[in-house]
N, C-alpha and C positions, 0 to 999 in steps of 0.2 A: 683652179679654185675660184677665180673671178666669176666663172659661169654659175657656180653654186651660191654665190653671195646673195642673189635675190631670194633664193629658196630659204637660205639660212635666216635672212631678215624676216621673211614671212612667218616662219615657225617661231622666231623669237617674239615677234609682235603677237602671235597667237597666244603664247604663254603669258605675255604681259597683260593682254586684254581678257582672256578667258581662264587662265590658270592651267590650261592643258600643256603639260611640260614634257615635250618630246625632244629631249636634249640631243638625241642622236642625229637630229636633222639641223640643229643650229650650233652645236658644240663639236668642233673638229675632233677633239680627243675622244669623246664618247662615240662619235660616228665611226672613227677608225677602229675603236675597240670592238664595236658591234659587227662591223664588216669582217674583221679578223675572226670573230666568233662564228659567223656564217661560214667562213672558209674552213674552220676546223670541223664544223658539223658536216660539210660536204666531203671533206677528206675522210672523216670517220665512216660516213655512209658508203662512199665509193669503195674504199679499201675493204671494208667489212663485207660488202656485197660480193666483191670479186673473190675474196678468200673463202667466204661461206659457200659460194658456188663450186669452187674447187673441192672443198671438203665434202659437199653433198654428192658430187659426181664420183669422187674416189670412194667415199663411204658406201654408196649404193653399189658400186662395182665390187667392193670387198664383201658385201653381203651375198654376192653370187659365188663366193669362193668355195672350193671343195673342202677347205680346212675349217673345222669347227672352231678352233681357237681364234681364227681371224674374224669369223662371224660374231663370236662372243665379245671380242674387243669392240667392234662397231656397235653391237647391241648395248653394251654397258655405256659407251659414250653417249648414245642417243638417249637412253633412259635418264642418265645423270643430268644432261644439259637441257632436256626437254621438260623435266619434272621438277626443276628448282628455279626460283626466281632469278632473272638476269642480274639484278642488283646484288643478290647474295653471291652469285658466281663472280661478279666483278670484285667484290670485297675479298673473297677467298683468294683469287688470283693475285690481286694487288698487295693485300696485307699479309696473306699467308705464304703463297709461293714467292712473291716478290721479296719478302724478308729473308728468304733462304738463298736468293741469288747473290753471287759475288759482286762486290763493288769495284768500280774501275776509276782510275784517275782521269779527270778531264784536262783540257788544255792548260788550266791554271794549276794543275797538280792536286786539286781537291777531289777526294773520293766521292763518287756518286753512284746511285744504282745503275746496273747495266741496262735495265729497261725502265723508262719513265712512264708517267701516267697515260700518255697518248698511246704508247706501245701496248700497255696492258688493256686499255679500252678497246683497241682494235682486236687484240687477241680474244678478249672476252666476248665481244659482240659477234665475232666471226664464229667462235665455237658454239655460241647460243643459236645463231641462225643456221649454222651448218648442220646441227642436229636435226632441225626440222627439214632442211633441204634433203638430208639423207632419206628420210621417210617419204618425202614428196617424190623424189626421183625413183625410189623403190616402188611406190604405187604406180608410177608411170611405166616402169619396166614390166611390172606384173600385168599391166593392162595391154601390153603388146600381145597380139594373138599368138598362141603356141604354134600355130601352123607357120607363122613367119619365122619363128626361131628355128623350127625344123627345116625350113627352106634354106636358112643360112648354113646349116650343117651339110645339107645335100649339095650345096654349091662349093663346099670345101673351105668355108671360113673357119678360122681358129676361134676359140672362145673369146679372146680379146678383140680380134678383128670384127667378129659379129657384133660385139657390144659397141665398138667404136663406130662402125659404118652403118649398121642397120638398127639395132635395138635401141641404143641411146637417142639417135635423132628422132625416132618415132615416139619414144617415151617423153622426150622434152616437149614435143608438141602437145602431148596429152596432158602433161602436168603444168603447163604454163600458167593457167589461171591461179592455181594454188601457189605456185612458185612466186608469182607476182605479188600475191597478197602477203606472203611471208617476207619478201624483200621490202615491200612498202612498210610493213610493221617494223622492220629493222631500222629504217630511216628514222622513225619516231623513237625507237628505243635508244638511239644515240644520246638522248638527253640524260641517261643514267651516268654518263661520263662526268656530269656535274659533281657527282658524289666524291670523285677523287681529284677534283680541282683541274680537270681538263678545260681549258678556256673556250668551250663551245658556246652556242647561242644562249642557253639557259644560264650558264655560269656567268657569262659576261653581263647578261641582263640583270642578274642579281647584284653584281657589283655596281651597275649604273643606278639601279633604284635605291641601293643602300646609300650611295653618294648624294643623290638628288631628291630622295623621298617621293619618287614618281612611280610608285608600284603599279597603280591602275594602268597608266599609260604604257609602261614597259610590258606588262603582262599581255595587253592587247597587241603590242608589237610582236611579242614572241608568238602569239597565236597566229597572227597573219604570216609571220615568217615560216612557221612550220607548215601552214596550209600551202604556201607557195612552194616550199621545198618538196613536200610530199606530192603536190600536184605535178611538179616537174618530173619526178621519178615515175609517177603513174603514167604520164605521157610517154616517157621513154619505154616503159614495159609494154604499153599498148602498141607502140610502133614496132617493138621487137616481136610481139605476138603476130602482128599483121605481116611482118617480114617473113616469118616462118610458116605462114598459113599455106596449106596445101589447097590449090584451086579445086573447087567442087566438093571439098570435104569439111569446110568450116566457113563460118560467116565472116 
């Protein structure tokens, strides 16, 4: 904390001389709250990305099923979550489905919901992004040359083995740009968790500017924060795309 003291004094002096009130840099309480909010945003983004990728892979595989009922379930899921606003989905899951969930006693013996706001935010974001991922992976699978699929059959691959070892790895490389765009959009969409009081960046910023009346300063801080977080994930996806690059077939 002693190392941060000069920085805190500088921002306090900035406020006293110019009126620019960046409390997160000189007030330890506000600073800790904001850092915790960034942590929640990163957690929501990371877990939602991972779960949505699993949903996309599984859903795209189910679309190749021989059974019409299985394909119909995936189609219904994609249409529902792709064609409704993510905030409406979050409200429906949190207030609608959540109200039907049984309540459990916590360590103090007080009954509380089985799933809290963080859980529902992760579920909602994952289902929303997963619906798009299903279509993205499906388009990648359909872009794999039919001759390649036929070659897997001639080599004795089962349907699942061909999908796992040949078709999906090629499809992933084809759809990476679209997949990256969807996942970057998911990072920004984590801000809707604000609506159910999940203490992510936007929610914490709102608490801070309500306490200190520094709306302009905090909105600019939120903007810079999201630019930084999204830039970080964009860099990760670019490195992932470069890592999966086939020499001689892509730039």
